[in-house]
N, C-alpha and C positions, 0 to 999 in steps of 0.2 A: 241268394238262394231262391229258387223258384218256389211258388206255392206247391205244397206236397199234393200230387195227384193221387191221393189215396183211393184204394178200391173200397170194397164193402164197408159199411158203417157199423155192422153188427159188432158187439163187444165180446160176446162169449164164444170160445172156440167150439167147434163141432167135433165129436168123437169120430165122425165119418170122414173127416178130412185127414189127409196124409201129407207130410212134407214132401216137397218136390225133390226128386233125386237129381242132384246137380254134380257136374264135373268142375264147375267154377266155384272157388271159395266164396262164401257169403260174408260180406263185410258191412257192418252197420255204422251209420254216421250220426254221431251226437255232436252237440255244441255245448251249450250252457246247461247246468243242472241247478235249478233254483226255483223260486216262485215264478209262476207262469202268467200272472195277471197282465203284464205289459210285454207282449211278445208278437210284434207286427210281422216278423218273418217266419214264425213257426219253428224256431230253432231251440226253444227252451223246453226242458222236460223236468218235472218235479222229482225230487228224490223218491217219493212214494211211487210215482209211475215208473221210474227206472227200475225200482225193485220188482214191480209187477211184470215188467217186460223181461227181466232176467229170470224170474220164476217161470214165465211162459217158455223161455228158451230151455230151461232145465226140464220142463215137462215134455219137451220134444226130444230130449236126449242130447241137448246142445249145451256147451259151456263156452263162455266168452273169454277170448284171449287177445293179446296184441297181434298185429298183422305179421310181424316177423316170425313169431311162433306158429301162427296159422299157416304161413307159406311153407315153413319147414315141415310141418305135420302133413300138409297136403302133398308135398313132394314125396314123402315117405309112405303115402297111402293111408295115413291115419285120419279117421273121420270123427264126428261128434264134436267138432269145434266150430265156432263162428267168431269172426273178427269184430272187435269193438274199438271204434275210433272216436276221439273227441277233438274237434277242430278248434283252432284259434287260441288255445291255451288260456281259457278263462280261469281266474283265481278260484272260482267256486268249486272247481274239480276237487281240490284238496279236502275241503270240509263238507262237501255235499255228495259228490259222486263216489269218492274213494271209500267211505265207510260202507256204502251200499254194495260196491263191487266186492269188497272183502267179505261181507256177510254171505255173499253168494259164491265165493270161491272163484271169482273172475279176475282177470287182468285186462289191460287195455293199452292202446297206443294213444298218446296225447301229442297232437301236433302243435308246437309252440311257435311264437314269433319273437325270437331273441333280439330283434331290432326295436321292439316296443316294450321294454321291461317296465312293469308297473303302469303301463298305459291303459287305454280303453279302446273299444271297437269303433274307431272313428270312421271306418269304411261303411258303416251302417247309417245312412242318412236319417232314418226314422227312429234310431235309438232302440231301446234305452241304452245309456252308456253303462257298460259292465267292465269292471277292472280285469286286467290281464295279469298273468303271473309275473312277478318280479324275477330277477336272476336268482335270488335266494329261493324263491318259490320253485323255479325249475330244478335247482339242486335238491330241494326237498322232494320234489316229484320223482326224481331219479332214484332217491333212496327208498322210495316205497316199493320199488320193484316193477313199476309200470314202465313200458317202453316210451321213450321220448323221441319224437320225430320232428322234422322241420316243416313249417308252413311258410317258408321263406322268411325274409326279414321284416317286411312291413305290410303284408297282405295286399300285394299289388297284382294286377292282371299281367301275368308274365308274358303273354303273347303280344303285349303292346310295348315291351321294353326293347332297348337296343341289346346287342349281343353282350356288351360289357355290363350293362345293368342286370341282365339275366344271369350272367356268371356271378355277379356280386350277390344276388338274391339266393342263389343255390349254394355256391361255394362258401361264402362268408357265413351264412346261417349255419352251415354244417360245422364250420370251424368254431363258431361261438358256442354252439350246443356241446361240442366235444370238450371245449375248455370248461364249461359249467358242470358237465356230468362225468367227465373222465373218459368218455368214449364217443366217437363220432356217431351220429344217428344213422341207422340203416334205412329209414323210411322218409319219404317226402310226400307232402300233400299239396296239390295245386290250389292256390287261392281261387275262390269262386267256382272251382271245378273246371277251370278253363285251361286248355292246353292245345298245342299243335305238335307236329313232329319235331320242330326245332327246340321247343321247350322240353319235350320228353327226352330228347337226346342230350340236352344240357344237364338234366337231372342225372342221367346215367354217367355222363362225363365227370360230374362233380363227385362221384364215388358212392352214391346211394345204391342200395340193393333193390329197391322197389319204389314205385310212385302210386299214390292213391288219387283217383279222380272221383267223379260222380257218375256221369253217363258218357264214357269216352267213345262210344260208337265204334267205328271201324278201327280205331287206334288201340283197342283193348289189347293189353300185354302186361308183362310184369311191371312195366313202368307206366301203365295206365289201367290200374285195377278199378273195376266198377264197384260202386258202393250203393247202399240203400239208405236214404234219409229217414230218420226215425223222429217222430214228433210226439207231443203230449197225447194226441188223439189215438195213437196206435196201441191197440189191445186185441187179443184173441184173433178173430177172423181177419182183421186188418193186417196183423203181423203175418198170419199164414198166407194171405194174398200177396204180400210183398215178397215173401220167400218164393212163392210160386212164380211171380212175375220176374224175379231175378233169374231164376233157373231158365225160364223161357227166353229171356232176352240175352243171357250171357252163358250159353251152354259150352262155349269154347274154352279150352284150357289156356291159361295165361301163357303168352309167348308167341301167339299168332301175330303176324305183321300185316301192315297195310301200306299201300303207296299214297294214301290220302294225306295231304299236307295242310288242309284247311283247319282252322281252329275249331275245337269242339267245346261248346258252351253249355253250362247247365241251365242257363236262363235266369231271369230275374235280375235284381239289383245287387245281390251279394257277390 
């Protein structure tokens, strides 16, 4: 994950600011929800800060939902929703994030790694090591009513894989999650936010209904949805600025196509 290039540092929202009018759904990216003392990549949000951020969304007339629900609502012209996603399938989601989401009447999509049941985030060289959901944890997650999506099997850079390895990461992870939850996942999230057209097409061929990236650039489409990284530092005006920036960068409706075939990378080591 690249360092978050957050805009203004002010904490309190201004009554003079108005949310950006956007055609592109706004999707927020979270990872771990727990203590933030050791967080070299800026991917951890405390339960208290998550509650503040959800309350801010509510103050703007927005409610957090999973991406599949968001996309359906957007297609029907229903507004007032924002997508909430949690990458990597950290075990802390069940006992830290879930109670906060329920208190605020929100749902979310959790992108899990069924090839690393009960493992840790070995792809982060700086640590800290955080436990991932076990297979039983994924089953428990599905029973909560949250949307379960795939983050691949092992959190690998999909653009660096052979066609067969890519097929395994997309198809097999979908099969495993379907076995665990009783239904194949609709959504896929690209590890590291890295994708190219070959990877994007493999996700569609595997049977997914959408794919989440971070900053997909010219590849933006239903299978390369842009998202906004949210950190512990995001409050008030910072959140408003990220909303505005998303609208300015991604005003196009999902479904637009590009002939570009080069990988799109979010940057950083994650």
